[in-house]
C-alpha positions as CSV (number, residue, x, y, z in Angstrom):
1,M,0.3,0.0,0.0
2,K,1.7,3.5,-0.9
3,P,2.2,5.7,2.3
4,R,-0.2,7.8,2.9
5,Q,1.2,11.8,2.6
6,T,-0.6,14.8,4.1
7,R,0.7,18.5,3.2
8,Y,1.6,20.7,6.1
9,F,2.8,24.1,6.6
10,H,4.3,25.8,9.5
11,V,3.6,29.6,9.6
12,D,4.7,32.4,12.2
13,V,1.3,34.6,13.1
14,F,1.3,38.3,14.4
15,A,4.8,38.4,13.1
16,R,6.9,41.5,12.3
17,R,9.0,38.9,10.0
18,A,9.7,35.4,10.1
19,L,10.6,33.7,13.1
20,T,8.9,35.8,15.3
21,G,5.4,36.1,16.7
22,N,3.1,32.9,17.2
23,G,4.7,29.2,15.2
24,L,1.5,27.3,14.2
25,A,1.5,24.2,12.2
26,V,-1.0,23.8,10.0
27,F,-2.6,20.0,8.2
28,L,-4.7,20.3,5.1
29,D,-6.8,17.3,3.9
30,T,-7.6,15.8,7.6
31,D,-10.8,14.7,6.6
32,G,-11.8,11.2,8.9
33,W,-8.7,12.0,11.4
34,S,-9.1,10.6,14.7
35,E,-8.8,13.2,17.7
36,Q,-6.6,10.5,18.8
37,R,-4.2,11.3,16.5
38,M,-4.3,15.2,15.6
39,H,-3.7,15.4,19.4
40,E,-0.1,13.3,18.8
41,L,0.9,15.5,15.6
42,T,0.0,18.7,18.1
43,R,2.5,17.3,20.8
44,E,4.9,16.4,17.9
45,M,5.0,19.6,16.4
46,R,5.2,21.2,19.9
47,Q,3.6,24.6,18.7
48,F,1.5,26.3,21.2
49,E,-1.4,24.8,19.3
50,S,-1.7,23.3,15.6
51,I,-4.8,23.3,13.4
52,F,-6.1,20.7,11.2
53,L,-8.3,21.7,7.7
54,G,-10.7,19.3,6.4
55,A,-13.6,19.6,3.3
56,I,-11.3,22.0,1.8
57,D,-13.0,24.6,-0.9
58,S,-12.3,27.7,-3.1
59,C,-13.5,29.3,-0.2
60,S,-13.8,27.4,3.0
61,A,-12.4,24.5,5.1
62,S,-13.8,22.7,8.8
63,A,-10.9,22.9,11.3
64,R,-10.0,21.6,14.6
65,I,-7.5,23.2,16.8
66,F,-5.7,21.0,19.6
67,T,-3.1,22.4,22.2
68,L,-0.7,20.8,23.8
69,Q,-3.4,19.6,26.3
70,E,-6.6,19.4,24.6
71,E,-8.9,20.4,22.0
72,L,-10.1,24.0,21.9
73,P,-13.6,25.2,20.2
74,F,-12.2,28.8,19.0
75,A,-8.2,30.2,18.8
76,G,-7.1,33.4,17.5
77,H,-3.7,32.9,15.8
78,P,-4.7,29.1,14.4
79,V,-7.8,30.6,12.5
80,L,-5.2,33.5,10.7
81,G,-2.8,31.0,10.1
82,A,-4.9,28.8,8.8
83,A,-7.0,31.6,6.3
84,A,-3.2,32.6,5.2
85,V,-2.3,29.2,4.0
86,L,-5.7,28.5,2.3
87,H,-4.8,31.7,0.3
88,R,-1.4,30.6,-0.9
89,V,-2.7,27.1,-1.6
90,T,-5.6,27.4,-3.2
91,T,-5.9,31.3,-4.8
92,P,-2.0,31.3,-5.2
93,Q,-2.6,34.5,-7.4
94,A,-4.8,36.3,-5.6
95,Q,-4.4,39.5,-4.1
96,A,-6.9,39.3,-1.9
97,G,-9.7,36.6,-0.6
98,S,-11.9,36.1,1.6
99,W,-12.5,32.6,4.2
100,R,-15.2,30.8,6.4
101,L,-13.8,28.4,8.9
102,R,-16.3,26.1,10.4
103,L,-14.9,25.2,14.2
104,A,-16.9,23.1,16.7
105,S,-18.3,25.9,18.1
106,R,-18.8,28.5,15.4
107,S,-17.9,29.7,11.7
108,V,-15.5,32.2,11.7
109,E,-15.4,34.6,8.7
110,V,-11.5,36.2,7.6
111,I,-10.1,38.0,5.3
112,T,-6.6,37.8,3.6
113,Q,-4.2,39.8,1.6
114,R,-1.0,39.6,0.3
115,R,1.9,42.1,1.9
116,G,5.0,41.1,0.1
117,A,6.1,37.6,1.3
118,A,4.0,37.7,3.8
119,L,-0.2,37.6,4.3
120,F,-2.5,40.2,5.8
121,A,-5.2,38.0,8.1
122,E,-8.1,39.5,9.6
123,M,-10.8,37.9,11.8
124,D,-14.6,38.9,12.4
125,Q,-14.7,37.5,16.4
126,G,-18.5,39.1,16.8
127,L,-19.6,41.1,19.8
128,P,-18.0,40.6,22.6
129,I,-19.3,39.7,25.7
130,V,-18.6,41.9,28.9
131,G,-18.7,40.2,32.3
132,P,-19.6,42.4,35.4
133,P,-16.6,43.7,37.2
134,I,-14.7,41.7,40.2
135,A,-13.8,43.2,43.7
136,T,-10.2,43.2,44.4
137,G,-10.7,41.3,47.4
138,D,-12.7,38.8,45.2
139,A,-9.7,38.1,43.4
140,T,-6.6,37.7,46.4
141,A,-6.6,33.9,45.5
142,V,-6.3,33.8,41.3
143,L,-3.7,37.3,42.3
144,A,-1.4,34.9,43.9
145,A,-1.6,32.3,41.3
146,L,-0.3,35.0,38.9
147,N,2.7,36.1,41.6
148,L,0.8,39.2,41.7
149,S,-1.3,41.5,44.5
150,A,-3.5,44.2,45.1
151,R,-1.0,46.7,44.8
152,D,0.3,45.5,41.2
153,L,-3.3,46.4,40.3
154,V,-4.1,49.5,37.6
155,A,-6.4,51.3,40.7
156,D,-9.1,52.4,38.1
157,L,-10.1,49.5,36.2
158,P,-11.3,46.3,37.5
159,L,-10.7,42.5,36.9
160,Q,-13.7,41.8,34.2
161,C,-14.1,38.4,32.4
162,V,-14.7,38.6,28.6
163,S,-15.2,36.3,25.6
164,T,-15.3,36.6,21.7
165,G,-15.4,32.8,21.7
166,L,-13.3,32.3,24.7
167,P,-13.7,33.5,28.4
168,Y,-10.6,35.3,29.6
169,L,-10.1,37.1,32.7
170,I,-8.7,40.4,32.0
171,V,-6.0,41.8,34.9
172,P,-5.1,44.9,34.7
173,V,-1.7,45.3,35.9
174,T,1.5,48.0,36.2
175,A,4.1,47.5,33.4
176,Q,6.4,46.5,36.6
177,A,3.7,43.9,37.7
178,L,3.4,42.5,34.1
179,A,7.4,41.5,33.9
180,G,6.8,39.8,37.2
181,A,3.4,38.3,36.6
182,A,3.7,34.1,36.0
183,V,1.4,31.0,37.6
184,R,2.6,29.9,40.5
185,G,1.1,25.9,41.3
186,R,-1.5,24.2,40.0
187,E,-4.6,25.9,41.3
188,L,-5.1,28.9,38.7
189,E,-8.0,27.0,36.1
190,Q,-9.7,26.0,38.9
191,H,-9.4,29.7,40.4
192,L,-10.7,31.2,36.8
193,A,-13.6,29.0,36.8
194,A,-14.9,30.5,39.7
195,F,-15.0,34.0,37.4
196,G,-16.3,31.8,34.7
197,A,-13.3,32.0,32.8
198,R,-11.3,29.7,30.7
199,F,-7.9,31.4,30.6
200,V,-6.2,34.9,32.4
201,Y,-4.5,37.5,30.1
202,V,-2.7,39.9,32.2
203,L,-2.9,43.4,30.3
204,D,-0.8,46.6,30.7
205,P,-3.4,48.8,29.9
206,H,-0.6,51.7,29.4
207,A,1.0,50.3,26.1
208,P,-1.0,48.2,26.1
209,E,0.3,45.0,26.4
210,G,-0.4,41.4,27.6
211,R,1.1,37.9,28.8
212,T,-0.7,34.8,29.3
213,W,0.1,30.9,29.9
214,D,-1.4,27.5,29.7
215,N,-3.2,27.0,32.6
216,L,-0.3,25.3,34.5
217,G,2.2,27.5,33.6
218,E,3.8,25.5,31.8
219,V,4.0,27.6,28.4
220,E,3.9,31.2,27.9
221,D,1.9,32.4,24.9
222,A,3.7,34.3,22.1
223,A,0.4,35.9,20.4
224,T,-3.0,35.1,21.6
225,G,-5.9,35.8,19.2
226,S,-8.6,34.6,21.6
227,A,-7.3,36.9,23.8
228,A,-6.6,39.8,22.1
229,G,-10.4,40.4,21.2
230,P,-11.2,40.3,24.7
231,A,-8.4,42.9,25.1
232,A,-9.6,45.2,23.3
233,A,-13.2,44.7,24.3
234,Y,-12.0,45.9,27.7
235,L,-10.1,48.6,26.4
236,Y,-12.9,50.0,24.4
237,H,-15.3,49.2,27.1
238,H,-13.7,51.4,29.9
239,G,-12.6,54.2,27.3
240,R,-9.5,53.4,27.3
241,A,-9.1,53.6,23.3
242,A,-11.8,55.7,20.7
243,E,-14.3,53.2,19.0
244,S,-12.8,55.0,16.1
245,N,-9.3,53.9,16.4
246,A,-7.4,51.1,16.1
247,I,-5.1,49.2,19.0
248,S,-1.8,47.7,18.6
249,L,-1.4,45.4,21.2
250,Q,2.4,43.9,22.1
251,Q,2.6,40.6,23.1
252,G,6.0,38.1,23.2
253,R,8.4,40.0,24.4
254,Y,9.0,37.8,27.7
255,A,8.6,34.5,25.6
256,G,11.5,35.7,23.2
257,R,9.1,36.2,20.3
258,A,8.2,39.7,19.8
259,S,4.5,39.9,18.1
260,E,2.1,42.4,17.4
261,L,-1.9,42.3,17.1
262,Q,-4.3,44.9,15.7
263,M,-7.6,45.3,16.9
264,R,-10.6,47.4,15.9
265,L,-14.2,47.7,16.2
266,S,-17.1,48.4,14.0
267,D,-20.5,48.2,14.6
268,G,-19.8,47.0,18.2
269,R,-18.5,43.8,16.8
270,I,-14.2,43.4,17.3
271,F,-12.0,42.5,14.8
272,V,-8.1,41.0,15.0
273,S,-5.9,41.0,12.7
274,G,-1.8,40.7,11.8
275,D,1.0,39.3,9.5
276,V,1.5,35.7,8.9
277,W,5.0,34.9,7.4
278,P,5.4,31.2,5.8
279,V,8.4,29.5,7.3
280,I,8.4,25.5,6.2
281,S,6.1,23.7,3.5
282,G,6.7,19.6,3.8
283,V,4.9,16.3,3.2
284,L,4.0,14.8,6.5
285,D,4.7,11.0,5.9
286,L,2.2,9.1,8.1
287,G,2.9,5.6,6.8
288,A,-0.3,3.3,5.7
289,E,-1.7,3.0,8.4
290,P,-5.7,4.6,9.1
291,M,-6.0,7.7,10.7
């Protein structure tokens, strides 16, 4: 039997140039693959996330997203990176494109545009859901799990849970506190669940610049599209950015992978964008065994 082969691409998302930003593995034509195989390949590639595309046509694809630990219903940089790869593969001569990625939880619309060697990609994250402010006294445990205390917070901004697909607890801190933030212990996920949050985003609203990790603190994310939408909604909600202005968010400095994420607000909807740079393309030889 001829060995089964699958195309894959490594791209850098939210990057100013190749080998910066957030790396991503994109696998094509993965229809019928098992969850186990996708998770095994994600661990093999050792990126923060990998995305697997099937039912590909000229303007859409189904998609499943995995981290090293779990499958996610939505994530930002995999969606943008996948759209850029679809542009490259299905319409290589086109200057611009429009894509629909069908995720487990929803469909996401993405536009792409060539920018020299890179592709610009922008997704519509939809209407944000902004939860009620959280009193500092109620957040003592989650702050301690982040190596923070009440004195590290920005005085006139609350902790707040915000979602544009994944619920993030936004923790507004000073620049000095951002540098010292880190996940301590193994209780962060439990503390976040008490506020209805799945993950945390520690945000210096003045820069703005943010940081986030997996909930065990084993890996710091270089650029987080699913958090950029909530961070932007939070800044617009609290008047830290004019609704007519775009926001440029920095991330990845402390992970050694400088990244830049762009966000804008239009008709109440949050749009997140960035440049996607090609790094590697190849063929994955999976052998003849079923997926």
